[in-house]
PDB file of N, CA, C and O in Angstrom:
ATOM      1  N   MET A   1      16.231  12.712 -45.532  1.00  0.00           N
ATOM      2  CA  MET A   1      15.941  12.132 -44.237  1.00  0.00           C
ATOM      3  C   MET A   1      16.071  10.611 -44.344  1.00  0.00           C
ATOM      4  O   MET A   1      15.455  10.008 -45.223  1.00  0.00           O
ATOM      5  N   PRO A   2      16.855   9.979 -43.473  1.00  0.00           N
ATOM      6  CA  PRO A   2      17.046   8.531 -43.571  1.00  0.00           C
ATOM      7  C   PRO A   2      15.779   7.785 -43.167  1.00  0.00           C
ATOM      8  O   PRO A   2      15.020   8.239 -42.312  1.00  0.00           O
ATOM      9  N   THR A   3      15.570   6.646 -43.792  1.00  0.00           N
ATOM     10  CA  THR A   3      14.398   5.823 -43.494  1.00  0.00           C
ATOM     11  C   THR A   3      14.670   4.855 -42.353  1.00  0.00           C
ATOM     12  O   THR A   3      13.734   4.293 -41.786  1.00  0.00           O
ATOM     13  N   ASP A   4      15.919   4.655 -42.013  1.00  0.00           N
ATOM     14  CA  ASP A   4      16.274   3.745 -40.927  1.00  0.00           C
ATOM     15  C   ASP A   4      15.952   4.408 -39.593  1.00  0.00           C
ATOM     16  O   ASP A   4      16.448   5.497 -39.307  1.00  0.00           O
ATOM     17  N   THR A   5      15.115   3.752 -38.766  1.00  0.00           N
ATOM     18  CA  THR A   5      14.709   4.339 -37.493  1.00  0.00           C
ATOM     19  C   THR A   5      15.684   4.018 -36.370  1.00  0.00           C
ATOM     20  O   THR A   5      15.582   4.607 -35.294  1.00  0.00           O
ATOM     21  N   ALA A   6      16.620   3.107 -36.582  1.00  0.00           N
ATOM     22  CA  ALA A   6      17.580   2.757 -35.543  1.00  0.00           C
ATOM     23  C   ALA A   6      18.571   3.899 -35.366  1.00  0.00           C
ATOM     24  O   ALA A   6      19.015   4.509 -36.339  1.00  0.00           O
ATOM     25  N   MET A   7      18.910   4.177 -34.118  1.00  0.00           N
ATOM     26  CA  MET A   7      19.840   5.239 -33.823  1.00  0.00           C
ATOM     27  C   MET A   7      21.259   4.731 -34.039  1.00  0.00           C
ATOM     28  O   MET A   7      21.583   3.627 -33.599  1.00  0.00           O
ATOM     29  N   PRO A   8      22.106   5.496 -34.697  1.00  0.00           N
ATOM     30  CA  PRO A   8      23.486   5.052 -34.890  1.00  0.00           C
ATOM     31  C   PRO A   8      24.171   4.811 -33.550  1.00  0.00           C
ATOM     32  O   PRO A   8      23.841   5.437 -32.543  1.00  0.00           O
ATOM     33  N   THR A   9      25.118   3.901 -33.560  1.00  0.00           N
ATOM     34  CA  THR A   9      25.802   3.500 -32.340  1.00  0.00           C
ATOM     35  C   THR A   9      26.473   4.678 -31.657  1.00  0.00           C
ATOM     36  O   THR A   9      26.465   4.751 -30.428  1.00  0.00           O
ATOM     37  N   ASP A  10      27.056   5.607 -32.413  1.00  0.00           N
ATOM     38  CA  ASP A  10      27.727   6.725 -31.773  1.00  0.00           C
ATOM     39  C   ASP A  10      26.737   7.607 -30.997  1.00  0.00           C
ATOM     40  O   ASP A  10      27.092   8.155 -29.954  1.00  0.00           O
ATOM     41  N   LYS A  11      25.508   7.748 -31.491  1.00  0.00           N
ATOM     42  CA  LYS A  11      24.497   8.508 -30.752  1.00  0.00           C
ATOM     43  C   LYS A  11      24.036   7.727 -29.524  1.00  0.00           C
ATOM     44  O   LYS A  11      23.800   8.302 -28.462  1.00  0.00           O
ATOM     45  N   GLN A  12      23.912   6.407 -29.684  1.00  0.00           N
ATOM     46  CA  GLN A  12      23.509   5.580 -28.549  1.00  0.00           C
ATOM     47  C   GLN A  12      24.552   5.644 -27.443  1.00  0.00           C
ATOM     48  O   GLN A  12      24.217   5.795 -26.268  1.00  0.00           O
ATOM     49  N   SER A  13      25.807   5.529 -27.826  1.00  0.00           N
ATOM     50  CA  SER A  13      26.864   5.580 -26.816  1.00  0.00           C
ATOM     51  C   SER A  13      26.924   6.961 -26.174  1.00  0.00           C
ATOM     52  O   SER A  13      27.203   7.086 -24.982  1.00  0.00           O
ATOM     53  N   PHE A  14      26.659   8.000 -26.972  1.00  0.00           N
ATOM     54  CA  PHE A  14      26.648   9.356 -26.423  1.00  0.00           C
ATOM     55  C   PHE A  14      25.540   9.478 -25.371  1.00  0.00           C
ATOM     56  O   PHE A  14      25.765  10.034 -24.296  1.00  0.00           O
ATOM     57  N   LEU A  15      24.341   8.960 -25.678  1.00  0.00           N
ATOM     58  CA  LEU A  15      23.231   9.045 -24.731  1.00  0.00           C
ATOM     59  C   LEU A  15      23.503   8.219 -23.476  1.00  0.00           C
ATOM     60  O   LEU A  15      23.163   8.636 -22.368  1.00  0.00           O
ATOM     61  N   GLN A  16      24.112   7.055 -23.650  1.00  0.00           N
ATOM     62  CA  GLN A  16      24.456   6.239 -22.491  1.00  0.00           C
ATOM     63  C   GLN A  16      25.485   6.945 -21.621  1.00  0.00           C
ATOM     64  O   GLN A  16      25.386   6.946 -20.394  1.00  0.00           O
ATOM     65  N   GLU A  17      26.470   7.544 -22.271  1.00  0.00           N
ATOM     66  CA  GLU A  17      27.502   8.293 -21.545  1.00  0.00           C
ATOM     67  C   GLU A  17      26.871   9.473 -20.799  1.00  0.00           C
ATOM     68  O   GLU A  17      27.206   9.736 -19.643  1.00  0.00           O
ATOM     69  N   LEU A  18      25.960  10.177 -21.467  1.00  0.00           N
ATOM     70  CA  LEU A  18      25.284  11.311 -20.852  1.00  0.00           C
ATOM     71  C   LEU A  18      24.468  10.860 -19.645  1.00  0.00           C
ATOM     72  O   LEU A  18      24.496  11.504 -18.597  1.00  0.00           O
ATOM     73  N   GLN A  19      23.745   9.761 -19.791  1.00  0.00           N
ATOM     74  CA  GLN A  19      22.945   9.230 -18.693  1.00  0.00           C
ATOM     75  C   GLN A  19      23.832   8.844 -17.516  1.00  0.00           C
ATOM     76  O   GLN A  19      23.503   9.134 -16.366  1.00  0.00           O
ATOM     77  N   THR A  20      24.941   8.198 -17.797  1.00  0.00           N
ATOM     78  CA  THR A  20      25.864   7.795 -16.739  1.00  0.00           C
ATOM     79  C   THR A  20      26.426   9.005 -16.014  1.00  0.00           C
ATOM     80  O   THR A  20      26.471   9.036 -14.785  1.00  0.00           O
ATOM     81  N   ARG A  21      26.857  10.008 -16.782  1.00  0.00           N
ATOM     82  CA  ARG A  21      27.435  11.207 -16.169  1.00  0.00           C
ATOM     83  C   ARG A  21      26.401  11.975 -15.352  1.00  0.00           C
ATOM     84  O   ARG A  21      26.718  12.486 -14.278  1.00  0.00           O
ATOM     85  N   LEU A  22      25.165  12.060 -15.851  1.00  0.00           N
ATOM     86  CA  LEU A  22      24.119  12.749 -15.092  1.00  0.00           C
ATOM     87  C   LEU A  22      23.811  12.000 -13.795  1.00  0.00           C
ATOM     88  O   LEU A  22      23.615  12.612 -12.745  1.00  0.00           O
ATOM     89  N   GLY A  23      23.772  10.682 -13.881  1.00  0.00           N
ATOM     90  CA  GLY A  23      23.544   9.878 -12.683  1.00  0.00           C
ATOM     91  C   GLY A  23      24.639  10.086 -11.658  1.00  0.00           C
ATOM     92  O   GLY A  23      24.363  10.233 -10.468  1.00  0.00           O
ATOM     93  N   ASP A  24      25.903  10.099 -12.123  1.00  0.00           N
ATOM     94  CA  ASP A  24      27.034  10.350 -11.224  1.00  0.00           C
ATOM     95  C   ASP A  24      26.946  11.742 -10.613  1.00  0.00           C
ATOM     96  O   ASP A  24      27.210  11.929  -9.425  1.00  0.00           O
ATOM     97  N   LEU A  25      26.575  12.711 -11.432  1.00  0.00           N
ATOM     98  CA  LEU A  25      26.470  14.092 -10.961  1.00  0.00           C
ATOM     99  C   LEU A  25      25.403  14.220  -9.879  1.00  0.00           C
ATOM    100  O   LEU A  25      25.608  14.893  -8.869  1.00  0.00           O
ATOM    101  N   ILE A  26      24.277  13.576 -10.096  1.00  0.00           N
ATOM    102  CA  ILE A  26      23.196  13.644  -9.111  1.00  0.00           C
ATOM    103  C   ILE A  26      23.598  12.948  -7.813  1.00  0.00           C
ATOM    104  O   ILE A  26      23.302  13.440  -6.724  1.00  0.00           O
ATOM    105  N   ARG A  27      24.276  11.800  -7.931  1.00  0.00           N
ATOM    106  CA  ARG A  27      24.693  11.064  -6.730  1.00  0.00           C
ATOM    107  C   ARG A  27      25.708  11.851  -5.912  1.00  0.00           C
ATOM    108  O   ARG A  27      25.725  11.738  -4.686  1.00  0.00           O
ATOM    109  N   THR A  28      26.544  12.636  -6.557  1.00  0.00           N
ATOM    110  CA  THR A  28      27.596  13.365  -5.842  1.00  0.00           C
ATOM    111  C   THR A  28      27.218  14.810  -5.558  1.00  0.00           C
ATOM    112  O   THR A  28      28.010  15.549  -4.973  1.00  0.00           O
ATOM    113  N   SER A  29      26.036  15.221  -5.956  1.00  0.00           N
ATOM    114  CA  SER A  29      25.628  16.615  -5.754  1.00  0.00           C
ATOM    115  C   SER A  29      24.695  16.718  -4.553  1.00  0.00           C
ATOM    116  O   SER A  29      24.299  15.707  -3.973  1.00  0.00           O
ATOM    117  N   PRO A  30      24.356  17.924  -4.194  1.00  0.00           N
ATOM    118  CA  PRO A  30      23.400  18.110  -3.097  1.00  0.00           C
ATOM    119  C   PRO A  30      22.033  17.492  -3.387  1.00  0.00           C
ATOM    120  O   PRO A  30      21.244  17.291  -2.465  1.00  0.00           O
ATOM    121  N   ALA A  31      21.742  17.189  -4.647  1.00  0.00           N
ATOM    122  CA  ALA A  31      20.455  16.579  -4.982  1.00  0.00           C
ATOM    123  C   ALA A  31      20.277  15.251  -4.252  1.00  0.00           C
ATOM    124  O   ALA A  31      19.167  14.929  -3.829  1.00  0.00           O
ATOM    125  N   ALA A  32      21.340  14.484  -4.097  1.00  0.00           N
ATOM    126  CA  ALA A  32      21.251  13.207  -3.393  1.00  0.00           C
ATOM    127  C   ALA A  32      20.918  13.446  -1.925  1.00  0.00           C
ATOM    128  O   ALA A  32      20.114  12.719  -1.343  1.00  0.00           O
ATOM    129  N   ASP A  33      21.533  14.464  -1.325  1.00  0.00           N
ATOM    130  CA  ASP A  33      21.220  14.799   0.066  1.00  0.00           C
ATOM    131  C   ASP A  33      19.776  15.258   0.199  1.00  0.00           C
ATOM    132  O   ASP A  33      19.084  14.899   1.151  1.00  0.00           O
ATOM    133  N   ILE A  34      19.333  16.049  -0.755  1.00  0.00           N
ATOM    134  CA  ILE A  34      17.948  16.523  -0.727  1.00  0.00           C
ATOM    135  C   ILE A  34      16.992  15.342  -0.809  1.00  0.00           C
ATOM    136  O   ILE A  34      16.000  15.289  -0.082  1.00  0.00           O
ATOM    137  N   GLU A  35      17.289  14.392  -1.694  1.00  0.00           N
ATOM    138  CA  GLU A  35      16.428  13.219  -1.832  1.00  0.00           C
ATOM    139  C   GLU A  35      16.366  12.436  -0.527  1.00  0.00           C
ATOM    140  O   GLU A  35      15.283  12.030  -0.105  1.00  0.00           O
ATOM    141  N   ARG A  36      17.511  12.218   0.122  1.00  0.00           N
ATOM    142  CA  ARG A  36      17.530  11.490   1.397  1.00  0.00           C
ATOM    143  C   ARG A  36      16.730  12.241   2.457  1.00  0.00           C
ATOM    144  O   ARG A  36      15.976  11.636   3.219  1.00  0.00           O
ATOM    145  N   ASN A  37      16.899  13.562   2.499  1.00  0.00           N
ATOM    146  CA  ASN A  37      16.174  14.360   3.494  1.00  0.00           C
ATOM    147  C   ASN A  37      14.666  14.331   3.246  1.00  0.00           C
ATOM    148  O   ASN A  37      13.881  14.250   4.190  1.00  0.00           O
ATOM    149  N   VAL A  38      14.265  14.397   1.981  1.00  0.00           N
ATOM    150  CA  VAL A  38      12.839  14.350   1.657  1.00  0.00           C
ATOM    151  C   VAL A  38      12.263  12.995   2.033  1.00  0.00           C
ATOM    152  O   VAL A  38      11.163  12.913   2.578  1.00  0.00           O
ATOM    153  N   ARG A  39      13.004  11.933   1.742  1.00  0.00           N
ATOM    154  CA  ARG A  39      12.526  10.591   2.114  1.00  0.00           C
ATOM    155  C   ARG A  39      12.364  10.468   3.630  1.00  0.00           C
ATOM    156  O   ARG A  39      11.373   9.916   4.108  1.00  0.00           O
ATOM    157  N   ALA A  40      13.331  10.978   4.377  1.00  0.00           N
ATOM    158  CA  ALA A  40      13.245  10.920   5.840  1.00  0.00           C
ATOM    159  C   ALA A  40      12.066  11.739   6.342  1.00  0.00           C
ATOM    160  O   ALA A  40      11.341  11.307   7.238  1.00  0.00           O
ATOM    161  N   LEU A  41      11.875  12.915   5.768  1.00  0.00           N
ATOM    162  CA  LEU A  41      10.760  13.773   6.169  1.00  0.00           C
ATOM    163  C   LEU A  41       9.422  13.100   5.881  1.00  0.00           C
ATOM    164  O   LEU A  41       8.521  13.119   6.720  1.00  0.00           O
ATOM    165  N   LEU A  42       9.295  12.511   4.707  1.00  0.00           N
ATOM    166  CA  LEU A  42       8.056  11.807   4.357  1.00  0.00           C
ATOM    167  C   LEU A  42       7.831  10.604   5.270  1.00  0.00           C
ATOM    168  O   LEU A  42       6.702  10.328   5.674  1.00  0.00           O
ATOM    169  N   GLY A  43       8.904   9.895   5.589  1.00  0.00           N
ATOM    170  CA  GLY A  43       8.788   8.750   6.485  1.00  0.00           C
ATOM    171  C   GLY A  43       8.266   9.157   7.846  1.00  0.00           C
ATOM    172  O   GLY A  43       7.409   8.482   8.416  1.00  0.00           O
ATOM    173  N   GLN A  44       8.783  10.264   8.370  1.00  0.00           N
ATOM    174  CA  GLN A  44       8.315  10.763   9.667  1.00  0.00           C
ATOM    175  C   GLN A  44       6.853  11.198   9.590  1.00  0.00           C
ATOM    176  O   GLN A  44       6.071  10.927  10.502  1.00  0.00           O
ATOM    177  N   ALA A  45       6.488  11.869   8.509  1.00  0.00           N
ATOM    178  CA  ALA A  45       5.104  12.320   8.347  1.00  0.00           C
ATOM    179  C   ALA A  45       4.159  11.125   8.276  1.00  0.00           C
ATOM    180  O   ALA A  45       3.082  11.146   8.871  1.00  0.00           O
ATOM    181  N   PHE A  46       4.561  10.083   7.551  1.00  0.00           N
ATOM    182  CA  PHE A  46       3.715   8.894   7.441  1.00  0.00           C
ATOM    183  C   PHE A  46       3.572   8.206   8.796  1.00  0.00           C
ATOM    184  O   PHE A  46       2.499   7.695   9.116  1.00  0.00           O
ATOM    185  N   GLN A  47       4.635   8.186   9.594  1.00  0.00           N
ATOM    186  CA  GLN A  47       4.544   7.578  10.917  1.00  0.00           C
ATOM    187  C   GLN A  47       3.577   8.351  11.807  1.00  0.00           C
ATOM    188  O   GLN A  47       2.802   7.753  12.553  1.00  0.00           O
ATOM    189  N   ARG A  48       3.623   9.674  11.730  1.00  0.00           N
ATOM    190  CA  ARG A  48       2.716  10.492  12.528  1.00  0.00           C
ATOM    191  C   ARG A  48       1.267  10.293  12.097  1.00  0.00           C
ATOM    192  O   ARG A  48       0.355  10.385  12.919  1.00  0.00           O
ATOM    193  N   LEU A  49       1.055  10.025  10.828  1.00  0.00           N
ATOM    194  CA  LEU A  49      -0.298   9.796  10.332  1.00  0.00           C
ATOM    195  C   LEU A  49      -0.811   8.402  10.679  1.00  0.00           C
ATOM    196  O   LEU A  49      -1.981   8.093  10.456  1.00  0.00           O
ATOM    197  N   GLU A  50       0.062   7.567  11.222  1.00  0.00           N
ATOM    198  CA  GLU A  50      -0.270   6.197  11.594  1.00  0.00           C
ATOM    199  C   GLU A  50      -0.824   5.412  10.417  1.00  0.00           C
ATOM    200  O   GLU A  50      -1.824   4.707  10.550  1.00  0.00           O
ATOM    201  N   LEU A  51      -0.180   5.532   9.276  1.00  0.00           N
ATOM    202  CA  LEU A  51      -0.565   4.779   8.090  1.00  0.00           C
ATOM    203  C   LEU A  51      -0.136   3.332   8.243  1.00  0.00           C
ATOM    204  O   LEU A  51       0.796   3.027   8.987  1.00  0.00           O
ATOM    205  N   VAL A  52      -0.809   2.455   7.546  1.00  0.00           N
ATOM    206  CA  VAL A  52      -0.447   1.041   7.562  1.00  0.00           C
ATOM    207  C   VAL A  52      -0.092   0.614   6.140  1.00  0.00           C
ATOM    208  O   VAL A  52      -0.506   1.241   5.165  1.00  0.00           O
ATOM    209  N   THR A  53       0.669  -0.445   6.045  1.00  0.00           N
ATOM    210  CA  THR A  53       1.025  -0.979   4.733  1.00  0.00           C
ATOM    211  C   THR A  53      -0.160  -1.739   4.154  1.00  0.00           C
ATOM    212  O   THR A  53      -1.118  -2.039   4.867  1.00  0.00           O
ATOM    213  N   ARG A  54      -0.098  -2.047   2.883  1.00  0.00           N
ATOM    214  CA  ARG A  54      -1.145  -2.818   2.214  1.00  0.00           C
ATOM    215  C   ARG A  54      -1.286  -4.185   2.876  1.00  0.00           C
ATOM    216  O   ARG A  54      -2.401  -4.677   3.053  1.00  0.00           O
ATOM    217  N   GLU A  55      -0.151  -4.805   3.247  1.00  0.00           N
ATOM    218  CA  GLU A  55      -0.199  -6.120   3.876  1.00  0.00           C
ATOM    219  C   GLU A  55      -0.907  -6.046   5.225  1.00  0.00           C
ATOM    220  O   GLU A  55      -1.708  -6.920   5.557  1.00  0.00           O
ATOM    221  N   GLU A  56      -0.611  -4.994   6.012  1.00  0.00           N
ATOM    222  CA  GLU A  56      -1.288  -4.838   7.293  1.00  0.00           C
ATOM    223  C   GLU A  56      -2.787  -4.611   7.088  1.00  0.00           C
ATOM    224  O   GLU A  56      -3.612  -5.185   7.798  1.00  0.00           O
ATOM    225  N   PHE A  57      -3.126  -3.776   6.116  1.00  0.00           N
ATOM    226  CA  PHE A  57      -4.535  -3.502   5.828  1.00  0.00           C
ATOM    227  C   PHE A  57      -5.270  -4.774   5.436  1.00  0.00           C
ATOM    228  O   PHE A  57      -6.375  -5.030   5.913  1.00  0.00           O
ATOM    229  N   ASP A  58      -4.653  -5.574   4.564  1.00  0.00           N
ATOM    230  CA  ASP A  58      -5.270  -6.829   4.151  1.00  0.00           C
ATOM    231  C   ASP A  58      -5.448  -7.769   5.345  1.00  0.00           C
ATOM    232  O   ASP A  58      -6.462  -8.459   5.460  1.00  0.00           O
ATOM    233  N   GLY A  59      -4.449  -7.786   6.231  1.00  0.00           N
ATOM    234  CA  GLY A  59      -4.558  -8.616   7.435  1.00  0.00           C
ATOM    235  C   GLY A  59      -5.702  -8.170   8.328  1.00  0.00           C
ATOM    236  O   GLY A  59      -6.462  -9.000   8.827  1.00  0.00           O
ATOM    237  N   TYR A  60      -5.828  -6.863   8.532  1.00  0.00           N
ATOM    238  CA  TYR A  60      -6.932  -6.337   9.333  1.00  0.00           C
ATOM    239  C   TYR A  60      -8.274  -6.649   8.682  1.00  0.00           C
ATOM    240  O   TYR A  60      -9.241  -6.963   9.376  1.00  0.00           O
ATOM    241  N   THR A  61      -8.342  -6.565   7.365  1.00  0.00           N
ATOM    242  CA  THR A  61      -9.582  -6.850   6.654  1.00  0.00           C
ATOM    243  C   THR A  61      -9.998  -8.301   6.867  1.00  0.00           C
ATOM    244  O   THR A  61     -11.170  -8.581   7.122  1.00  0.00           O
ATOM    245  N   GLN A  62      -9.043  -9.223   6.764  1.00  0.00           N
ATOM    246  CA  GLN A  62      -9.343 -10.641   6.980  1.00  0.00           C
ATOM    247  C   GLN A  62      -9.769 -10.880   8.427  1.00  0.00           C
ATOM    248  O   GLN A  62     -10.712 -11.628   8.689  1.00  0.00           O
ATOM    249  N   TRP A  63      -9.072 -10.244   9.358  1.00  0.00           N
ATOM    250  CA  TRP A  63      -9.391 -10.394  10.771  1.00  0.00           C
ATOM    251  C   TRP A  63     -10.807  -9.899  11.040  1.00  0.00           C
ATOM    252  O   TRP A  63     -11.576 -10.555  11.743  1.00  0.00           O
ATOM    253  N   LEU A  64     -11.148  -8.744  10.480  1.00  0.00           N
ATOM    254  CA  LEU A  64     -12.482  -8.172  10.673  1.00  0.00           C
ATOM    255  C   LEU A  64     -13.558  -9.054  10.055  1.00  0.00           C
ATOM    256  O   LEU A  64     -14.632  -9.214  10.635  1.00  0.00           O
ATOM    257  N   ALA A  65     -13.288  -9.628   8.886  1.00  0.00           N
ATOM    258  CA  ALA A  65     -14.252 -10.530   8.260  1.00  0.00           C
ATOM    259  C   ALA A  65     -14.483 -11.748   9.150  1.00  0.00           C
ATOM    260  O   ALA A  65     -15.614 -12.214   9.291  1.00  0.00           O
ATOM    261  N   GLY A  66     -13.416 -12.256   9.745  1.00  0.00           N
ATOM    262  CA  GLY A  66     -13.556 -13.392  10.660  1.00  0.00           C
ATOM    263  C   GLY A  66     -14.385 -13.030  11.882  1.00  0.00           C
ATOM    264  O   GLY A  66     -15.188 -13.836  12.351  1.00  0.00           O
ATOM    265  N   LEU A  67     -14.193 -11.816  12.401  1.00  0.00           N
ATOM    266  CA  LEU A  67     -14.987 -11.380  13.546  1.00  0.00           C
ATOM    267  C   LEU A  67     -16.456 -11.242  13.175  1.00  0.00           C
ATOM    268  O   LEU A  67     -17.338 -11.570  13.968  1.00  0.00           O
ATOM    269  N   GLY A  68     -16.713 -10.751  11.958  1.00  0.00           N
ATOM    270  CA  GLY A  68     -18.096 -10.627  11.502  1.00  0.00           C
ATOM    271  C   GLY A  68     -18.786 -11.982  11.436  1.00  0.00           C
ATOM    272  O   GLY A  68     -19.945 -12.118  11.828  1.00  0.00           O
ATOM    273  N   GLU A  69     -18.066 -12.981  10.938  1.00  0.00           N
ATOM    274  CA  GLU A  69     -18.627 -14.329  10.873  1.00  0.00           C
ATOM    275  C   GLU A  69     -18.892 -14.881  12.278  1.00  0.00           C
ATOM    276  O   GLU A  69     -19.905 -15.534  12.527  1.00  0.00           O
ATOM    277  N   ARG A  70     -17.959 -14.601  13.180  1.00  0.00           N
ATOM    278  CA  ARG A  70     -18.108 -15.091  14.553  1.00  0.00           C
ATOM    279  C   ARG A  70     -19.318 -14.430  15.228  1.00  0.00           C
ATOM    280  O   ARG A  70     -20.088 -15.100  15.916  1.00  0.00           O
ATOM    281  N   VAL A  71     -19.480 -13.137  15.035  1.00  0.00           N
ATOM    282  CA  VAL A  71     -20.637 -12.437  15.609  1.00  0.00           C
ATOM    283  C   VAL A  71     -21.924 -13.014  15.042  1.00  0.00           C
ATOM    284  O   VAL A  71     -22.891 -13.204  15.779  1.00  0.00           O
ATOM    285  N   SER A  72     -21.952 -13.293  13.757  1.00  0.00           N
ATOM    286  CA  SER A  72     -23.142 -13.864  13.132  1.00  0.00           C
ATOM    287  C   SER A  72     -23.481 -15.222  13.741  1.00  0.00           C
ATOM    288  O   SER A  72     -24.644 -15.504  14.030  1.00  0.00           O
ATOM    289  N   ARG A  73     -22.466 -16.061  13.936  1.00  0.00           N
ATOM    290  CA  ARG A  73     -22.703 -17.379  14.555  1.00  0.00           C
ATOM    291  C   ARG A  73     -23.198 -17.227  15.989  1.00  0.00           C
ATOM    292  O   ARG A  73     -24.091 -17.957  16.418  1.00  0.00           O
ATOM    293  N   LEU A  74     -22.623 -16.281  16.731  1.00  0.00           N
ATOM    294  CA  LEU A  74     -23.061 -16.061  18.108  1.00  0.00           C
ATOM    295  C   LEU A  74     -24.503 -15.554  18.158  1.00  0.00           C
ATOM    296  O   LEU A  74     -25.273 -15.953  19.031  1.00  0.00           O
ATOM    297  N   GLU A  75     -24.866 -14.675  17.221  1.00  0.00           N
ATOM    298  CA  GLU A  75     -26.251 -14.197  17.162  1.00  0.00           C
ATOM    299  C   GLU A  75     -27.210 -15.352  16.894  1.00  0.00           C
ATOM    300  O   GLU A  75     -28.272 -15.451  17.509  1.00  0.00           O
ATOM    301  N   ASP A  76     -26.816 -16.225  15.966  1.00  0.00           N
ATOM    302  CA  ASP A  76     -27.649 -17.393  15.660  1.00  0.00           C
ATOM    303  C   ASP A  76     -27.803 -18.282  16.890  1.00  0.00           C
ATOM    304  O   ASP A  76     -28.892 -18.790  17.158  1.00  0.00           O
ATOM    305  N   ALA A  77     -26.708 -18.474  17.643  1.00  0.00           N
ATOM    306  CA  ALA A  77     -26.753 -19.320  18.837  1.00  0.00           C
ATOM    307  C   ALA A  77     -27.641 -18.690  19.902  1.00  0.00           C
ATOM    308  O   ALA A  77     -28.396 -19.398  20.569  1.00  0.00           O
ATOM    309  N   VAL A  78     -27.565 -17.386  20.072  1.00  0.00           N
ATOM    310  CA  VAL A  78     -28.410 -16.697  21.059  1.00  0.00           C
ATOM    311  C   VAL A  78     -29.879 -16.816  20.662  1.00  0.00           C
ATOM    312  O   VAL A  78     -30.734 -17.067  21.511  1.00  0.00           O
ATOM    313  N   GLN A  79     -30.169 -16.639  19.389  1.00  0.00           N
ATOM    314  CA  GLN A  79     -31.566 -16.769  18.930  1.00  0.00           C
ATOM    315  C   GLN A  79     -32.083 -18.184  19.155  1.00  0.00           C
ATOM    316  O   GLN A  79     -33.237 -18.372  19.542  1.00  0.00           O
ATOM    317  N   ALA A  80     -31.235 -19.176  18.916  1.00  0.00           N
ATOM    318  CA  ALA A  80     -31.654 -20.564  19.142  1.00  0.00           C
ATOM    319  C   ALA A  80     -31.942 -20.805  20.620  1.00  0.00           C
ATOM    320  O   ALA A  80     -32.920 -21.469  20.962  1.00  0.00           O
ATOM    321  N   LEU A  81     -31.100 -20.271  21.494  1.00  0.00           N
ATOM    322  CA  LEU A  81     -31.330 -20.414  22.935  1.00  0.00           C
ATOM    323  C   LEU A  81     -32.608 -19.710  23.363  1.00  0.00           C
ATOM    324  O   LEU A  81     -33.357 -20.219  24.197  1.00  0.00           O
ATOM    325  N   GLU A  82     -32.851 -18.540  22.790  1.00  0.00           N
ATOM    326  CA  GLU A  82     -34.068 -17.799  23.131  1.00  0.00           C
ATOM    327  C   GLU A  82     -35.310 -18.559  22.679  1.00  0.00           C
ATOM    328  O   GLU A  82     -36.319 -18.579  23.384  1.00  0.00           O
ATOM    329  N   ARG A  83     -35.239 -19.184  21.506  1.00  0.00           N
ATOM    330  CA  ARG A  83     -36.369 -19.985  21.020  1.00  0.00           C
ATOM    331  C   ARG A  83     -36.624 -21.172  21.944  1.00  0.00           C
ATOM    332  O   ARG A  83     -37.775 -21.507  22.224  1.00  0.00           O
ATOM    333  N   GLU A  84     -35.554 -21.807  22.417  1.00  0.00           N
ATOM    334  CA  GLU A  84     -35.688 -22.950  23.321  1.00  0.00           C
ATOM    335  C   GLU A  84     -36.363 -22.539  24.618  1.00  0.00           C
ATOM    336  O   GLU A  84     -37.148 -23.300  25.184  1.00  0.00           O
ATOM    337  N   ARG A  85     -36.059 -21.345  25.086  1.00  0.00           N
ATOM    338  CA  ARG A  85     -36.608 -20.880  26.366  1.00  0.00           C
ATOM    339  C   ARG A  85     -37.960 -20.217  26.172  1.00  0.00           C
ATOM    340  O   ARG A  85     -38.639 -19.903  27.149  1.00  0.00           O
ATOM    341  N   GLY A  86     -38.361 -19.998  24.927  1.00  0.00           N
ATOM    342  CA  GLY A  86     -39.651 -19.383  24.651  1.00  0.00           C
ATOM    343  C   GLY A  86     -39.643 -17.881  24.830  1.00  0.00           C
ATOM    344  O   GLY A  86     -40.707 -17.276  24.965  1.00  0.00           O
ATOM    345  N   GLU A  87     -38.502 -17.275  24.836  1.00  0.00           N
ATOM    346  CA  GLU A  87     -38.401 -15.825  24.980  1.00  0.00           C
ATOM    347  C   GLU A  87     -38.587 -15.163  23.627  1.00  0.00           C
ATOM    348  O   GLU A  87     -38.160 -15.701  22.605  1.00  0.00           O
ATOM    349  N   PRO A  88     -39.226 -13.992  23.614  1.00  0.00           N
ATOM    350  CA  PRO A  88     -39.383 -13.306  22.330  1.00  0.00           C
ATOM    351  C   PRO A  88     -38.022 -12.776  21.842  1.00  0.00           C
ATOM    352  O   PRO A  88     -37.199 -12.293  22.620  1.00  0.00           O
ATOM    353  N   ALA A  89     -37.832 -12.886  20.555  1.00  0.00           N
ATOM    354  CA  ALA A  89     -36.574 -12.432  19.962  1.00  0.00           C
ATOM    355  C   ALA A  89     -36.593 -10.897  19.865  1.00  0.00           C
ATOM    356  O   ALA A  89     -37.616 -10.313  19.507  1.00  0.00           O
ATOM    357  N   PRO A  90     -35.482 -10.253  20.178  1.00  0.00           N
ATOM    358  CA  PRO A  90     -35.429  -8.796  20.039  1.00  0.00           C
ATOM    359  C   PRO A  90     -35.487  -8.417  18.561  1.00  0.00           C
ATOM    360  O   PRO A  90     -35.171  -9.238  17.700  1.00  0.00           O
ATOM    361  N   PRO A  91     -35.886  -7.188  18.261  1.00  0.00           N
ATOM    362  CA  PRO A  91     -35.936  -6.774  16.848  1.00  0.00           C
ATOM    363  C   PRO A  91     -34.553  -6.848  16.212  1.00  0.00           C
ATOM    364  O   PRO A  91     -33.539  -6.577  16.856  1.00  0.00           O
ATOM    365  N   SER A  92     -34.536  -7.215  14.957  1.00  0.00           N
ATOM    366  CA  SER A  92     -33.277  -7.353  14.236  1.00  0.00           C
ATOM    367  C   SER A  92     -32.665  -5.985  13.954  1.00  0.00           C
ATOM    368  O   SER A  92     -33.376  -5.026  13.654  1.00  0.00           O
ATOM    369  N   ALA A  93     -31.328  -5.904  14.055  1.00  0.00           N
ATOM    370  CA  ALA A  93     -30.617  -4.639  13.805  1.00  0.00           C
ATOM    371  C   ALA A  93     -30.248  -4.501  12.340  1.00  0.00           C
ATOM    372  O   ALA A  93     -29.606  -3.521  11.964  1.00  0.00           O
ATOM    373  N   ASP A  94     -30.639  -5.466  11.491  1.00  0.00           N
ATOM    374  CA  ASP A  94     -30.274  -5.422  10.067  1.00  0.00           C
ATOM    375  C   ASP A  94     -30.900  -4.287   9.397  1.00  0.00           C
ATOM    376  O   ASP A  94     -30.704  -4.095   8.197  1.00  0.00           O
TER     377      ASP A  94
END
């Protein structure tokens, strides 16, 4: 058994040739059509599920965080106005 772990060039070229031929075979066979059809089917299913991309989700998360901050500021302003008028503050929803 040889101690050299490197694959001889003729085996490497054989594997590269095999990979190339298999890739060509898949591209020209019904497998390529099946792949396109599956991608289209999945795309339609995802649209029906109303999924969002990661970027959209992150945008919504930032938007929601901003709304939370705005609500907090508005609550503080309402409490300050109520204190000025001497009205009792409603129980906290926290």
